[in-house]
N, C-alpha and C positions, 0 to 999 in steps of 0.2 A: 504494500500500500504506500502511496506517495501522499504527502500532505504539505500544507502551508502552516507552519507554526507561527502563532501570533504573539507579538510582544505582550507581556503581562499588562501594561497600562492600556494598550489598545483593546485587548480582550475584555478587561474590566469595564472600560467605557462602553463597549458594544453591549455587553450583558446588562449594564445599568439602563440602557435604552428600552429594554423589555421586549425587543423583537426576537422571535424564534427563527425566522427565515431571513436570509440575506442574499443579495445578488453579488457575486464575486466576478471581477473582471481581471484577467491577467494580460500583461503586455498590450493593453488597449485593444485587444482583438477577440478574446474568447470570454464569454459571459455565461454563467450558469447559476441556478438557484442552489443554495447550500444552507447548512446550519453549523453552528459552533459545536465542537465536540471536545470533551475534557480528556486529557491524557491520564488523569488520575494522580498526577503529581503537581497539580496546581496550575498547569499551563493548558492552553486551548489551541485547537487546530481546525483547519478546513481540509476535507479530503480533496485530493487532486488526482484525477485519473491519468493513466499513461497516455490515453488518447488526447487529452487536453495538453499534456506536456509535449506530445508530438506536434500538435497544431501550432504551438509557439516555438517549436524547435528547442525545447528546454531539456536539460540533463539534471540528474540528481545533484544537488549542491549549488545550482545556479541561483543567482539573485534575479527576482522577477519584479516587475512593476505590478502592484496589486491595488485594486480599488474595491472596497466593500461598502455596500450601502443597504439599507433596509429593503426587503422585498415586501412591498405593500400590495402585491397582487392578491386576489381573493383565494386562489388555489395554490400559490407558490410555483406556478409554471404558466407559460403562455398557452392560451386556449383560443381556438377559432371563434369568431363572433357568433356563429350559428349554434354554439353549444350554450 
């Protein structure tokens, strides 16, 4: 499993906002809906799939530009208008 580990102050600020779902964007090109997950050691992370890493040509250990904002959609994913 690959993941984005969040700095403690960032994770605490995000958790304090009360949102459970987030939109994560890496390298200004790949966006997906996600949640914060605990490591069990007091830190938090976001799962990052190998497919997403491949899309941005990232390798384990690379530094990535990451933007995380609340997912305010009703279902936590895009749905067509007719549903």
